[in-house]
mmCIF file of the C-alpha atoms, coordinates in Angstrom:
data_MODEL
# 
_entry.id   MODEL 
# 
loop_
_atom_site.group_PDB 
_atom_site.id 
_atom_site.type_symbol 
_atom_site.label_atom_id 
_atom_site.label_alt_id 
_atom_site.label_comp_id 
_atom_site.label_asym_id 
_atom_site.label_entity_id 
_atom_site.label_seq_id 
_atom_site.pdbx_PDB_ins_code 
_atom_site.Cartn_x 
_atom_site.Cartn_y 
_atom_site.Cartn_z 
_atom_site.occupancy 
_atom_site.B_iso_or_equiv 
_atom_site.pdbx_formal_charge 
_atom_site.auth_seq_id 
_atom_site.auth_comp_id 
_atom_site.auth_asym_id 
_atom_site.auth_atom_id 
_atom_site.pdbx_PDB_model_num 
ATOM 1   C CA . MET A 1 1   ? 7.945   9.626   -0.019  1.00 0.00 ? 1   MET A CA 1 
ATOM 2   C CA . HIS A 1 2   ? 4.708   10.923  -0.437  1.00 0.00 ? 2   HIS A CA 1 
ATOM 3   C CA . ILE A 1 3   ? 2.515   11.406  2.000   1.00 0.00 ? 3   ILE A CA 1 
ATOM 4   C CA . LEU A 1 4   ? -1.302  12.177  1.918   1.00 0.00 ? 4   LEU A CA 1 
ATOM 5   C CA . ILE A 1 5   ? -3.084  13.984  4.484   1.00 0.00 ? 5   ILE A CA 1 
ATOM 6   C CA . ILE A 1 6   ? -6.854  14.497  4.445   1.00 0.00 ? 6   ILE A CA 1 
ATOM 7   C CA . ASP A 1 7   ? -8.673  16.391  7.663   1.00 0.00 ? 7   ASP A CA 1 
ATOM 8   C CA . ASP A 1 8   ? -11.208 18.904  7.700   1.00 0.00 ? 8   ASP A CA 1 
ATOM 9   C CA . ASP A 1 9   ? -9.413  20.549  11.221  1.00 0.00 ? 9   ASP A CA 1 
ATOM 10  C CA . GLU A 1 10  ? -7.131  22.828  9.261   1.00 0.00 ? 10  GLU A CA 1 
ATOM 11  C CA . MET A 1 11  ? -5.399  23.673  12.991  1.00 0.00 ? 11  MET A CA 1 
ATOM 12  C CA . PHE A 1 12  ? -4.966  19.893  13.619  1.00 0.00 ? 12  PHE A CA 1 
ATOM 13  C CA . ILE A 1 13  ? -3.427  19.227  9.758   1.00 0.00 ? 13  ILE A CA 1 
ATOM 14  C CA . LYS A 1 14  ? -0.442  22.051  10.934  1.00 0.00 ? 14  LYS A CA 1 
ATOM 15  C CA . LYS A 1 15  ? 0.098   20.394  14.373  1.00 0.00 ? 15  LYS A CA 1 
ATOM 16  C CA . PHE A 1 16  ? 0.306   17.399  12.592  1.00 0.00 ? 16  PHE A CA 1 
ATOM 17  C CA . ARG A 1 17  ? 2.645   18.242  10.150  1.00 0.00 ? 17  ARG A CA 1 
ATOM 18  C CA . ASN A 1 18  ? 5.010   20.105  12.234  1.00 0.00 ? 18  ASN A CA 1 
ATOM 19  C CA . ASP A 1 19  ? 5.063   16.808  14.511  1.00 0.00 ? 19  ASP A CA 1 
ATOM 20  C CA . PHE A 1 20  ? 5.197   14.575  11.657  1.00 0.00 ? 20  PHE A CA 1 
ATOM 21  C CA . ASP A 1 21  ? 8.188   16.864  10.093  1.00 0.00 ? 21  ASP A CA 1 
ATOM 22  C CA . HIS A 1 22  ? 9.912   17.134  13.488  1.00 0.00 ? 22  HIS A CA 1 
ATOM 23  C CA . ARG A 1 23  ? 10.120  12.860  13.706  1.00 0.00 ? 23  ARG A CA 1 
ATOM 24  C CA . PHE A 1 24  ? 10.108  11.807  10.387  1.00 0.00 ? 24  PHE A CA 1 
ATOM 25  C CA . ASP A 1 25  ? 13.040  13.680  8.768   1.00 0.00 ? 25  ASP A CA 1 
ATOM 26  C CA . THR A 1 26  ? 15.241  11.127  10.885  1.00 0.00 ? 26  THR A CA 1 
ATOM 27  C CA . LEU A 1 27  ? 13.446  8.514   9.155   1.00 0.00 ? 27  LEU A CA 1 
ATOM 28  C CA . CYS A 1 28  ? 13.397  9.780   5.537   1.00 0.00 ? 28  CYS A CA 1 
ATOM 29  C CA . ASP A 1 29  ? 15.491  12.497  3.775   1.00 0.00 ? 29  ASP A CA 1 
ATOM 30  C CA . ASP A 1 30  ? 12.840  13.490  0.854   1.00 0.00 ? 30  ASP A CA 1 
ATOM 31  C CA . THR A 1 31  ? 9.098   13.745  2.175   1.00 0.00 ? 31  THR A CA 1 
ATOM 32  C CA . ASN A 1 32  ? 6.059   15.529  -0.296  1.00 0.00 ? 32  ASN A CA 1 
ATOM 33  C CA . TYR A 1 33  ? 3.203   16.498  1.446   1.00 0.00 ? 33  TYR A CA 1 
ATOM 34  C CA . PHE A 1 34  ? -0.209  16.373  -0.434  1.00 0.00 ? 34  PHE A CA 1 
ATOM 35  C CA . VAL A 1 35  ? -3.091  18.222  1.886   1.00 0.00 ? 35  VAL A CA 1 
ATOM 36  C CA . TYR A 1 36  ? -6.600  18.466  1.723   1.00 0.00 ? 36  TYR A CA 1 
ATOM 37  C CA . THR A 1 37  ? -9.627  19.347  3.941   1.00 0.00 ? 37  THR A CA 1 
ATOM 38  C CA . GLU A 1 38  ? -11.847 18.158  1.479   1.00 0.00 ? 38  GLU A CA 1 
ATOM 39  C CA . GLY A 1 39  ? -12.177 14.420  1.104   1.00 0.00 ? 39  GLY A CA 1 
ATOM 40  C CA . LEU A 1 40  ? -14.708 15.051  -2.214  1.00 0.00 ? 40  LEU A CA 1 
ATOM 41  C CA . ASP A 1 41  ? -11.196 16.867  -4.134  1.00 0.00 ? 41  ASP A CA 1 
ATOM 42  C CA . LYS A 1 42  ? -10.858 14.905  -7.343  1.00 0.00 ? 42  LYS A CA 1 
ATOM 43  C CA . ARG A 1 43  ? -7.198  15.745  -7.455  1.00 0.00 ? 43  ARG A CA 1 
ATOM 44  C CA . ILE A 1 44  ? -6.892  13.244  -4.759  1.00 0.00 ? 44  ILE A CA 1 
ATOM 45  C CA . PHE A 1 45  ? -6.475  10.119  -7.068  1.00 0.00 ? 45  PHE A CA 1 
ATOM 46  C CA . ASP A 1 46  ? -3.781  12.230  -9.532  1.00 0.00 ? 46  ASP A CA 1 
ATOM 47  C CA . HIS A 1 47  ? -1.032  10.798  -7.381  1.00 0.00 ? 47  HIS A CA 1 
ATOM 48  C CA . THR A 1 48  ? 0.207   7.544   -5.566  1.00 0.00 ? 48  THR A CA 1 
ATOM 49  C CA . TYR A 1 49  ? 1.336   7.615   -2.039  1.00 0.00 ? 49  TYR A CA 1 
ATOM 50  C CA . ASP A 1 50  ? 3.485   5.909   0.648   1.00 0.00 ? 50  ASP A CA 1 
ATOM 51  C CA . LEU A 1 51  ? 1.279   6.499   3.718   1.00 0.00 ? 51  LEU A CA 1 
ATOM 52  C CA . ALA A 1 52  ? -2.119  8.338   3.605   1.00 0.00 ? 52  ALA A CA 1 
ATOM 53  C CA . PHE A 1 53  ? -3.517  9.884   7.004   1.00 0.00 ? 53  PHE A CA 1 
ATOM 54  C CA . LEU A 1 54  ? -7.310  10.039  6.684   1.00 0.00 ? 54  LEU A CA 1 
ATOM 55  C CA . ASP A 1 55  ? -10.141 11.681  9.319   1.00 0.00 ? 55  ASP A CA 1 
ATOM 56  C CA . ILE A 1 56  ? -12.528 8.774   9.605   1.00 0.00 ? 56  ILE A CA 1 
ATOM 57  C CA . ASP A 1 57  ? -15.225 10.857  9.920   1.00 0.00 ? 57  ASP A CA 1 
ATOM 58  C CA . LEU A 1 58  ? -14.922 14.035  7.299   1.00 0.00 ? 58  LEU A CA 1 
ATOM 59  C CA . LYS A 1 59  ? -17.969 16.064  6.950   1.00 0.00 ? 59  LYS A CA 1 
ATOM 60  C CA . THR A 1 60  ? -18.398 15.218  3.108   1.00 0.00 ? 60  THR A CA 1 
ATOM 61  C CA . VAL A 1 61  ? -17.106 11.995  2.987   1.00 0.00 ? 61  VAL A CA 1 
ATOM 62  C CA . ASP A 1 62  ? -16.794 8.771   4.717   1.00 0.00 ? 62  ASP A CA 1 
ATOM 63  C CA . GLY A 1 63  ? -13.036 8.232   5.648   1.00 0.00 ? 63  GLY A CA 1 
ATOM 64  C CA . ILE A 1 64  ? -13.187 4.362   5.523   1.00 0.00 ? 64  ILE A CA 1 
ATOM 65  C CA . ALA A 1 65  ? -14.665 4.714   1.733   1.00 0.00 ? 65  ALA A CA 1 
ATOM 66  C CA . LEU A 1 66  ? -12.312 6.666   0.518   1.00 0.00 ? 66  LEU A CA 1 
ATOM 67  C CA . ALA A 1 67  ? -9.720  4.167   1.762   1.00 0.00 ? 67  ALA A CA 1 
ATOM 68  C CA . GLU A 1 68  ? -11.426 1.371   -0.140  1.00 0.00 ? 68  GLU A CA 1 
ATOM 69  C CA . LYS A 1 69  ? -11.310 3.882   -2.991  1.00 0.00 ? 69  LYS A CA 1 
ATOM 70  C CA . LEU A 1 70  ? -7.780  4.780   -2.888  1.00 0.00 ? 70  LEU A CA 1 
ATOM 71  C CA . ARG A 1 71  ? -6.713  0.871   -2.094  1.00 0.00 ? 71  ARG A CA 1 
ATOM 72  C CA . GLU A 1 72  ? -8.750  -0.023  -5.064  1.00 0.00 ? 72  GLU A CA 1 
ATOM 73  C CA . LYS A 1 73  ? -6.836  2.497   -7.690  1.00 0.00 ? 73  LYS A CA 1 
ATOM 74  C CA . GLY A 1 74  ? -4.065  1.402   -6.421  1.00 0.00 ? 74  GLY A CA 1 
ATOM 75  C CA . LYS A 1 75  ? -3.345  4.763   -4.930  1.00 0.00 ? 75  LYS A CA 1 
ATOM 76  C CA . CYS A 1 76  ? -1.735  3.548   -1.562  1.00 0.00 ? 76  CYS A CA 1 
ATOM 77  C CA . GLN A 1 77  ? -2.109  0.528   0.754   1.00 0.00 ? 77  GLN A CA 1 
ATOM 78  C CA . SER A 1 78  ? -0.917  1.990   4.098   1.00 0.00 ? 78  SER A CA 1 
ATOM 79  C CA . ILE A 1 79  ? -4.082  3.530   5.697   1.00 0.00 ? 79  ILE A CA 1 
ATOM 80  C CA . ILE A 1 80  ? -3.838  5.352   8.830   1.00 0.00 ? 80  ILE A CA 1 
ATOM 81  C CA . PHE A 1 81  ? -6.786  6.878   9.911   1.00 0.00 ? 81  PHE A CA 1 
ATOM 82  C CA . ILE A 1 82  ? -7.226  9.852   12.684  1.00 0.00 ? 82  ILE A CA 1 
ATOM 83  C CA . SER A 1 83  ? -10.358 10.541  14.577  1.00 0.00 ? 83  SER A CA 1 
ATOM 84  C CA . SER A 1 84  ? -11.823 12.010  17.889  1.00 0.00 ? 84  SER A CA 1 
ATOM 85  C CA . HIS A 1 85  ? -14.156 9.035   18.074  1.00 0.00 ? 85  HIS A CA 1 
ATOM 86  C CA . SER A 1 86  ? -12.073 6.258   19.639  1.00 0.00 ? 86  SER A CA 1 
ATOM 87  C CA . TYR A 1 87  ? -15.309 4.072   19.282  1.00 0.00 ? 87  TYR A CA 1 
ATOM 88  C CA . LEU A 1 88  ? -14.365 4.222   15.504  1.00 0.00 ? 88  LEU A CA 1 
ATOM 89  C CA . VAL A 1 89  ? -11.300 1.913   15.666  1.00 0.00 ? 89  VAL A CA 1 
ATOM 90  C CA . HIS A 1 90  ? -13.206 -1.220  15.200  1.00 0.00 ? 90  HIS A CA 1 
ATOM 91  C CA . SER A 1 91  ? -15.564 -0.191  12.313  1.00 0.00 ? 91  SER A CA 1 
ATOM 92  C CA . SER A 1 92  ? -11.960 1.151   10.469  1.00 0.00 ? 92  SER A CA 1 
ATOM 93  C CA . LEU A 1 93  ? -10.741 -2.757  10.520  1.00 0.00 ? 93  LEU A CA 1 
ATOM 94  C CA . ILE A 1 94  ? -12.474 -3.780  7.508   1.00 0.00 ? 94  ILE A CA 1 
ATOM 95  C CA . VAL A 1 95  ? -9.760  -1.630  5.365   1.00 0.00 ? 95  VAL A CA 1 
ATOM 96  C CA . HIS A 1 96  ? -6.831  -3.573  7.299   1.00 0.00 ? 96  HIS A CA 1 
ATOM 97  C CA . PRO A 1 97  ? -5.472  0.025   8.027   1.00 0.00 ? 97  PRO A CA 1 
ATOM 98  C CA . TYR A 1 98  ? -1.519  0.484   9.263   1.00 0.00 ? 98  TYR A CA 1 
ATOM 99  C CA . PHE A 1 99  ? -2.656  2.332   12.440  1.00 0.00 ? 99  PHE A CA 1 
ATOM 100 C CA . PHE A 1 100 ? -5.463  4.553   14.312  1.00 0.00 ? 100 PHE A CA 1 
ATOM 101 C CA . ILE A 1 101 ? -4.210  7.864   15.661  1.00 0.00 ? 101 ILE A CA 1 
ATOM 102 C CA . ARG A 1 102 ? -6.709  8.561   18.693  1.00 0.00 ? 102 ARG A CA 1 
ATOM 103 C CA . LYS A 1 103 ? -6.822  12.395  18.807  1.00 0.00 ? 103 LYS A CA 1 
ATOM 104 C CA . SER A 1 104 ? -7.988  11.774  22.886  1.00 0.00 ? 104 SER A CA 1 
ATOM 105 C CA . GLU A 1 105 ? -4.310  9.822   22.986  1.00 0.00 ? 105 GLU A CA 1 
ATOM 106 C CA . TYR A 1 106 ? -2.482  11.599  19.790  1.00 0.00 ? 106 TYR A CA 1 
ATOM 107 C CA . GLU A 1 107 ? 0.592   12.017  21.495  1.00 0.00 ? 107 GLU A CA 1 
ATOM 108 C CA . SER A 1 108 ? 0.897   8.251   22.576  1.00 0.00 ? 108 SER A CA 1 
ATOM 109 C CA . ASP A 1 109 ? -0.568  6.863   19.361  1.00 0.00 ? 109 ASP A CA 1 
ATOM 110 C CA . LEU A 1 110 ? 2.200   9.225   17.305  1.00 0.00 ? 110 LEU A CA 1 
ATOM 111 C CA . SER A 1 111 ? 4.741   7.580   19.388  1.00 0.00 ? 111 SER A CA 1 
ATOM 112 C CA . ILE A 1 112 ? 3.743   4.235   18.882  1.00 0.00 ? 112 ILE A CA 1 
ATOM 113 C CA . LEU A 1 113 ? 3.124   5.147   14.820  1.00 0.00 ? 113 LEU A CA 1 
ATOM 114 C CA . PHE A 1 114 ? 6.837   6.382   14.845  1.00 0.00 ? 114 PHE A CA 1 
ATOM 115 C CA . ASP A 1 115 ? 8.097   2.960   16.541  1.00 0.00 ? 115 ASP A CA 1 
ATOM 116 C CA . LEU A 1 116 ? 5.952   0.815   13.802  1.00 0.00 ? 116 LEU A CA 1 
ATOM 117 C CA . LEU A 1 117 ? 7.454   3.156   10.787  1.00 0.00 ? 117 LEU A CA 1 
ATOM 118 C CA . GLN A 1 118 ? 11.043  2.914   12.084  1.00 0.00 ? 118 GLN A CA 1 
ATOM 119 C CA . ARG A 1 119 ? 10.596  -0.547  11.964  1.00 0.00 ? 119 ARG A CA 1 
ATOM 120 C CA . SER A 1 120 ? 9.363   -0.807  8.385   1.00 0.00 ? 120 SER A CA 1 
ATOM 121 C CA . LEU A 1 121 ? 11.670  1.435   7.185   1.00 0.00 ? 121 LEU A CA 1 
ATOM 122 C CA . LYS A 1 122 ? 14.468  -0.481  8.250   1.00 0.00 ? 122 LYS A CA 1 
ATOM 123 C CA . GLU A 1 123 ? 12.992  -3.564  7.086   1.00 0.00 ? 123 GLU A CA 1 
ATOM 124 C CA . LYS A 1 124 ? 11.660  -2.580  3.827   1.00 0.00 ? 124 LYS A CA 1 
ATOM 125 C CA . TYR A 1 125 ? 13.482  -4.498  0.662   1.00 0.00 ? 125 TYR A CA 1 
ATOM 126 C CA . PHE A 1 126 ? 14.696  -3.162  -2.136  1.00 0.00 ? 126 PHE A CA 1 
ATOM 127 C CA . VAL A 1 127 ? 15.691  -5.132  -5.317  1.00 0.00 ? 127 VAL A CA 1 
ATOM 128 C CA . PRO A 1 128 ? 17.763  -4.395  -8.229  1.00 0.00 ? 128 PRO A CA 1 
ATOM 129 C CA . ILE A 1 129 ? 16.246  -4.708  -11.522 1.00 0.00 ? 129 ILE A CA 1 
ATOM 130 C CA . LYS A 1 130 ? 18.158  -4.859  -15.248 1.00 0.00 ? 130 LYS A CA 1 
ATOM 131 C CA . SER A 1 131 ? 15.876  -3.508  -17.656 1.00 0.00 ? 131 SER A CA 1 
ATOM 132 C CA . ASN A 1 132 ? 16.455  -1.620  -21.109 1.00 0.00 ? 132 ASN A CA 1 
ATOM 133 C CA . GLY A 1 133 ? 20.100  -1.720  -20.228 1.00 0.00 ? 133 GLY A CA 1 
ATOM 134 C CA . MET A 1 134 ? 20.087  -0.291  -16.618 1.00 0.00 ? 134 MET A CA 1 
ATOM 135 C CA . THR A 1 135 ? 19.536  -1.195  -13.332 1.00 0.00 ? 135 THR A CA 1 
ATOM 136 C CA . LYS A 1 136 ? 16.813  0.410   -11.368 1.00 0.00 ? 136 LYS A CA 1 
ATOM 137 C CA . VAL A 1 137 ? 16.152  -0.063  -7.898  1.00 0.00 ? 137 VAL A CA 1 
ATOM 138 C CA . VAL A 1 138 ? 12.728  -1.207  -6.775  1.00 0.00 ? 138 VAL A CA 1 
ATOM 139 C CA . ASN A 1 139 ? 10.548  -1.224  -3.259  1.00 0.00 ? 139 ASN A CA 1 
ATOM 140 C CA . LEU A 1 140 ? 8.897   -4.565  -3.491  1.00 0.00 ? 140 LEU A CA 1 
ATOM 141 C CA . ASN A 1 141 ? 6.014   -3.056  -1.621  1.00 0.00 ? 141 ASN A CA 1 
ATOM 142 C CA . SER A 1 142 ? 5.558   -0.947  -4.927  1.00 0.00 ? 142 SER A CA 1 
ATOM 143 C CA . ILE A 1 143 ? 4.905   -4.146  -7.190  1.00 0.00 ? 143 ILE A CA 1 
ATOM 144 C CA . VAL A 1 144 ? 1.494   -5.093  -7.803  1.00 0.00 ? 144 VAL A CA 1 
ATOM 145 C CA . TYR A 1 145 ? 2.000   -8.109  -10.108 1.00 0.00 ? 145 TYR A CA 1 
ATOM 146 C CA . VAL A 1 146 ? 4.332   -9.742  -13.036 1.00 0.00 ? 146 VAL A CA 1 
ATOM 147 C CA . HIS A 1 147 ? 4.191   -11.824 -15.914 1.00 0.00 ? 147 HIS A CA 1 
ATOM 148 C CA . VAL A 1 148 ? 5.835   -13.301 -18.267 1.00 0.00 ? 148 VAL A CA 1 
ATOM 149 C CA . ASP A 1 149 ? 5.395   -11.924 -21.944 1.00 0.00 ? 149 ASP A CA 1 
ATOM 150 C CA . ASN A 1 150 ? 7.363   -13.299 -24.870 1.00 0.00 ? 150 ASN A CA 1 
ATOM 151 C CA . GLY A 1 151 ? 10.157  -14.703 -22.914 1.00 0.00 ? 151 GLY A CA 1 
ATOM 152 C CA . PHE A 1 152 ? 10.581  -11.536 -20.944 1.00 0.00 ? 152 PHE A CA 1 
ATOM 153 C CA . LEU A 1 153 ? 9.277   -11.158 -17.223 1.00 0.00 ? 153 LEU A CA 1 
ATOM 154 C CA . LYS A 1 154 ? 7.562   -7.862  -17.237 1.00 0.00 ? 154 LYS A CA 1 
ATOM 155 C CA . ILE A 1 155 ? 6.601   -6.377  -13.836 1.00 0.00 ? 155 ILE A CA 1 
ATOM 156 C CA . HIS A 1 156 ? 3.897   -3.946  -12.975 1.00 0.00 ? 156 HIS A CA 1 
ATOM 157 C CA . THR A 1 157 ? 4.489   -1.006  -10.377 1.00 0.00 ? 157 THR A CA 1 
ATOM 158 C CA . LEU A 1 158 ? 2.543   1.281   -9.077  1.00 0.00 ? 158 LEU A CA 1 
ATOM 159 C CA . ASP A 1 159 ? 3.687   3.827   -11.470 1.00 0.00 ? 159 ASP A CA 1 
ATOM 160 C CA . GLU A 1 160 ? 5.571   1.883   -14.471 1.00 0.00 ? 160 GLU A CA 1 
ATOM 161 C CA . ILE A 1 161 ? 6.101   -1.180  -16.116 1.00 0.00 ? 161 ILE A CA 1 
ATOM 162 C CA . LEU A 1 162 ? 9.747   -2.864  -16.309 1.00 0.00 ? 162 LEU A CA 1 
ATOM 163 C CA . GLU A 1 163 ? 10.974  -5.589  -18.650 1.00 0.00 ? 163 GLU A CA 1 
ATOM 164 C CA . THR A 1 164 ? 13.793  -8.025  -17.705 1.00 0.00 ? 164 THR A CA 1 
ATOM 165 C CA . ASP A 1 165 ? 14.995  -11.461 -18.574 1.00 0.00 ? 165 ASP A CA 1 
ATOM 166 C CA . VAL A 1 166 ? 14.923  -12.947 -15.255 1.00 0.00 ? 166 VAL A CA 1 
ATOM 167 C CA . LEU A 1 167 ? 12.893  -16.320 -14.894 1.00 0.00 ? 167 LEU A CA 1 
ATOM 168 C CA . LEU A 1 168 ? 9.978   -16.206 -13.032 1.00 0.00 ? 168 LEU A CA 1 
ATOM 169 C CA . LYS A 1 169 ? 10.582  -19.202 -10.627 1.00 0.00 ? 169 LYS A CA 1 
ATOM 170 C CA . LYS A 1 170 ? 13.723  -17.321 -9.963  1.00 0.00 ? 170 LYS A CA 1 
ATOM 171 C CA . PHE A 1 171 ? 12.146  -13.942 -9.253  1.00 0.00 ? 171 PHE A CA 1 
ATOM 172 C CA . VAL A 1 172 ? 9.481   -15.486 -6.980  1.00 0.00 ? 172 VAL A CA 1 
ATOM 173 C CA . GLU A 1 173 ? 11.867  -17.375 -5.176  1.00 0.00 ? 173 GLU A CA 1 
ATOM 174 C CA . GLU A 1 174 ? 13.781  -14.131 -4.182  1.00 0.00 ? 174 GLU A CA 1 
ATOM 175 C CA . THR A 1 175 ? 10.786  -12.101 -3.192  1.00 0.00 ? 175 THR A CA 1 
ATOM 176 C CA . ASN A 1 176 ? 8.182   -14.715 -1.711  1.00 0.00 ? 176 ASN A CA 1 
ATOM 177 C CA . LYS A 1 177 ? 9.019   -13.608 1.504   1.00 0.00 ? 177 LYS A CA 1 
ATOM 178 C CA . HIS A 1 178 ? 8.090   -10.141 0.885   1.00 0.00 ? 178 HIS A CA 1 
ATOM 179 C CA . GLY A 1 179 ? 4.634   -11.366 -0.025  1.00 0.00 ? 179 GLY A CA 1 
ATOM 180 C CA . ILE A 1 180 ? 5.309   -12.106 -4.080  1.00 0.00 ? 180 ILE A CA 1 
ATOM 181 C CA . ILE A 1 181 ? 3.339   -15.196 -4.579  1.00 0.00 ? 181 ILE A CA 1 
ATOM 182 C CA . ARG A 1 182 ? 2.680   -17.596 -7.959  1.00 0.00 ? 182 ARG A CA 1 
ATOM 183 C CA . VAL A 1 183 ? -1.036  -17.560 -8.605  1.00 0.00 ? 183 VAL A CA 1 
ATOM 184 C CA . HIS A 1 184 ? -0.477  -19.374 -12.408 1.00 0.00 ? 184 HIS A CA 1 
ATOM 185 C CA . GLN A 1 185 ? 1.852   -20.470 -14.941 1.00 0.00 ? 185 GLN A CA 1 
ATOM 186 C CA . SER A 1 186 ? 2.909   -17.076 -16.219 1.00 0.00 ? 186 SER A CA 1 
ATOM 187 C CA . TYR A 1 187 ? 1.893   -14.824 -12.971 1.00 0.00 ? 187 TYR A CA 1 
ATOM 188 C CA . ALA A 1 188 ? 2.680   -13.630 -9.873  1.00 0.00 ? 188 ALA A CA 1 
ATOM 189 C CA . ILE A 1 189 ? 0.990   -11.249 -7.647  1.00 0.00 ? 189 ILE A CA 1 
ATOM 190 C CA . ASN A 1 190 ? 1.741   -8.515  -4.393  1.00 0.00 ? 190 ASN A CA 1 
ATOM 191 C CA . VAL A 1 191 ? -1.021  -10.473 -2.109  1.00 0.00 ? 191 VAL A CA 1 
ATOM 192 C CA . THR A 1 192 ? -0.973  -6.577  -0.656  1.00 0.00 ? 192 THR A CA 1 
ATOM 193 C CA . TYR A 1 193 ? -3.258  -5.953  -3.650  1.00 0.00 ? 193 TYR A CA 1 
ATOM 194 C CA . VAL A 1 194 ? -5.551  -8.300  -3.406  1.00 0.00 ? 194 VAL A CA 1 
ATOM 195 C CA . LEU A 1 195 ? -9.091  -6.666  -3.764  1.00 0.00 ? 195 LEU A CA 1 
ATOM 196 C CA . SER A 1 196 ? -11.263 -10.160 -4.878  1.00 0.00 ? 196 SER A CA 1 
ATOM 197 C CA . TYR A 1 197 ? -10.997 -13.472 -5.972  1.00 0.00 ? 197 TYR A CA 1 
ATOM 198 C CA . THR A 1 198 ? -12.724 -15.966 -7.626  1.00 0.00 ? 198 THR A CA 1 
ATOM 199 C CA . SER A 1 199 ? -11.864 -19.900 -8.605  1.00 0.00 ? 199 SER A CA 1 
ATOM 200 C CA . LYS A 1 200 ? -10.769 -18.728 -11.911 1.00 0.00 ? 200 LYS A CA 1 
ATOM 201 C CA . GLU A 1 201 ? -9.425  -14.917 -11.037 1.00 0.00 ? 201 GLU A CA 1 
ATOM 202 C CA . ILE A 1 202 ? -7.696  -12.700 -8.995  1.00 0.00 ? 202 ILE A CA 1 
ATOM 203 C CA . THR A 1 203 ? -8.931  -8.936  -8.744  1.00 0.00 ? 203 THR A CA 1 
ATOM 204 C CA . LEU A 1 204 ? -6.420  -6.471  -7.456  1.00 0.00 ? 204 LEU A CA 1 
ATOM 205 C CA . ALA A 1 205 ? -5.849  -2.889  -7.004  1.00 0.00 ? 205 ALA A CA 1 
ATOM 206 C CA . GLY A 1 206 ? -6.440  -0.934  -10.474 1.00 0.00 ? 206 GLY A CA 1 
ATOM 207 C CA . ASN A 1 207 ? -8.541  -2.872  -11.718 1.00 0.00 ? 207 ASN A CA 1 
ATOM 208 C CA . ASN A 1 208 ? -6.294  -5.903  -12.859 1.00 0.00 ? 208 ASN A CA 1 
ATOM 209 C CA . VAL A 1 209 ? -7.538  -8.954  -13.498 1.00 0.00 ? 209 VAL A CA 1 
ATOM 210 C CA . ILE A 1 210 ? -4.928  -11.959 -13.345 1.00 0.00 ? 210 ILE A CA 1 
ATOM 211 C CA . PRO A 1 211 ? -5.822  -15.250 -14.176 1.00 0.00 ? 211 PRO A CA 1 
ATOM 212 C CA . LEU A 1 212 ? -5.445  -17.982 -11.045 1.00 0.00 ? 212 LEU A CA 1 
ATOM 213 C CA . GLY A 1 213 ? -4.236  -21.362 -12.517 1.00 0.00 ? 213 GLY A CA 1 
ATOM 214 C CA . ARG A 1 214 ? -5.918  -24.561 -10.704 1.00 0.00 ? 214 ARG A CA 1 
ATOM 215 C CA . ALA A 1 215 ? -2.228  -25.847 -9.528  1.00 0.00 ? 215 ALA A CA 1 
ATOM 216 C CA . TYR A 1 216 ? -1.880  -22.397 -7.734  1.00 0.00 ? 216 TYR A CA 1 
ATOM 217 C CA . LYS A 1 217 ? -4.986  -22.171 -6.164  1.00 0.00 ? 217 LYS A CA 1 
ATOM 218 C CA . GLN A 1 218 ? -4.829  -23.488 -2.774  1.00 0.00 ? 218 GLN A CA 1 
ATOM 219 C CA . SER A 1 219 ? -1.349  -22.473 -1.894  1.00 0.00 ? 219 SER A CA 1 
ATOM 220 C CA . PHE A 1 220 ? -2.931  -18.729 -3.072  1.00 0.00 ? 220 PHE A CA 1 
ATOM 221 C CA . ILE A 1 221 ? -5.393  -19.261 -0.763  1.00 0.00 ? 221 ILE A CA 1 
ATOM 222 C CA . ASP A 1 222 ? -4.101  -20.276 2.297   1.00 0.00 ? 222 ASP A CA 1 
ATOM 223 C CA . LEU A 1 223 ? -1.446  -17.716 1.736   1.00 0.00 ? 223 LEU A CA 1 
ATOM 224 C CA . TYR A 1 224 ? -3.852  -14.946 1.121   1.00 0.00 ? 224 TYR A CA 1 
ATOM 225 C CA . ALA A 1 225 ? -5.760  -15.874 4.740   1.00 0.00 ? 225 ALA A CA 1 
ATOM 226 C CA . GLU A 1 226 ? -2.335  -15.801 6.455   1.00 0.00 ? 226 GLU A CA 1 
ATOM 227 C CA . TYR A 1 227 ? -1.929  -12.220 4.935   1.00 0.00 ? 227 TYR A CA 1 
ATOM 228 C CA . LEU A 1 228 ? -5.550  -11.316 6.044   1.00 0.00 ? 228 LEU A CA 1 
ATOM 229 C CA . ILE A 1 229 ? -4.858  -12.403 10.002  1.00 0.00 ? 229 ILE A CA 1 
ATOM 230 C CA . GLN A 1 230 ? -1.629  -11.018 10.471  1.00 0.00 ? 230 GLN A CA 1 
# 
């Protein structure tokens, strides 16, 4: 699991990493940290992350704007804000963060976060994909979209493109409850990565523009609205 931490308080980062290691090693065996004290560091966008912990009130950059950029580039969808300013909780809701850690309530908020993470990891759904003579286990949360190309189904994840002979209809039926929805005769998307949409197309993280079929438009709008209020 890749974890991003950006906070300009180095002492807090050290404490947080120790606390996170102590609790998280029971949930995940393989954890890689990417730690920065500067929000403008371009290396931040060199990797994709499972979790991103961002100081919402960085000195050099707006934490909310940074979270939006991470999502737009498809680098991370699970954002956890950290701040000593509790009143910023409401402002952060615009990017649908996974959680908000208040430094003034650090211990209690961290306990709640780990309860949520434990449930999420237990509910995480993985699907076996047969591609190029091999079977690969793929986390559905990492799938951005899928589409049919010359009779094959191409699965676009955050890191790679897999090709399989599974029918699109069957794939959507098996993954629909995990946010994969059909939006066109040849396309299905992960609703988590939607940035915007018009009457004819949907823009996903990573600047992927997907056609929105007339027959699927209303069901997409309804399902996306449900996702936003979850």
